[in-house]
C-alpha positions as CSV (number, residue, x, y, z in Angstrom):
1,M,149.5,20.1,120.7
2,R,151.2,22.8,122.8
3,D,152.5,26.0,121.2
4,M,156.3,25.7,121.5
5,S,156.6,29.5,121.8
6,I,154.8,29.6,125.1
7,P,157.3,29.2,128.0
8,T,156.7,26.5,130.6
9,V,157.3,26.7,134.4
10,R,157.4,23.2,135.8
11,V,157.2,21.9,139.4
12,D,158.5,18.4,140.0
13,R,160.2,16.4,142.8
14,N,163.8,15.5,142.5
15,S,165.6,12.3,143.6
16,H,166.6,13.9,146.9
17,G,163.0,14.6,148.0
18,S,163.1,18.3,147.3
19,W,160.8,20.1,144.9
20,I,162.3,21.9,141.9
21,V,160.8,24.8,139.9
22,A,162.2,24.6,136.4
23,L,162.2,28.0,134.6
24,P,162.3,28.3,130.8
25,D,164.9,31.0,130.6
26,Q,167.3,29.7,133.3
27,A,169.8,26.8,133.2
28,R,169.4,26.2,137.0
29,S,166.2,25.3,138.7
30,L,165.0,26.7,142.0
31,I,164.9,24.2,144.9
32,C,162.1,24.3,147.5
33,A,161.6,22.2,150.6
34,S,157.9,21.6,150.2
35,L,155.4,21.3,147.4
36,D,153.5,24.3,148.8
37,D,156.6,26.5,148.6
38,A,157.4,25.3,145.1
39,R,153.8,26.0,144.0
40,R,154.0,29.6,145.4
41,V,157.3,30.2,143.7
42,A,156.0,28.7,140.4
43,Y,152.9,30.9,140.3
44,T,155.0,34.0,141.1
45,Q,157.5,33.1,138.4
46,A,154.9,32.2,135.8
47,S,153.0,35.5,136.4
48,T,156.0,37.5,135.2
49,R,156.2,35.4,132.0
50,R,152.7,35.7,130.7
51,P,151.5,34.0,128.6
52,C,153.0,30.9,130.3
53,E,152.1,27.3,130.9
54,L,152.3,26.1,134.5
55,V,152.8,22.4,135.1
56,I,152.7,21.0,138.6
57,C,153.6,17.3,139.1
58,D,153.0,15.2,142.2
59,A,155.6,13.1,144.0
60,Y,155.2,10.3,141.4
61,H,155.9,12.7,138.5
62,R,152.3,12.7,137.3
63,V,150.8,15.9,136.1
64,A,148.5,17.1,138.9
65,R,147.8,20.5,137.4
66,R,148.3,22.1,134.0
67,E,147.3,25.7,133.5
68,L,147.8,28.3,130.8
69,L,148.2,31.8,132.2
70,S,147.1,34.2,129.6
71,A,148.7,37.6,128.8
72,G,145.8,39.5,130.4
């Protein structure tokens, strides 16, 4: 079971074909044109929120990568 106190940065595809980066402390998500761009943004955002869980989904909304970035 995941610790609910650890923030999660999530990358997923939206219904318009864009990639969104959902941030735990913001109401609006960041929109990226490609998965590579979204992945770069997500890693950058997650690195400022350590410890943080990073979840990257594929185009079919399956979890392709789940990573826990520790405080160190």
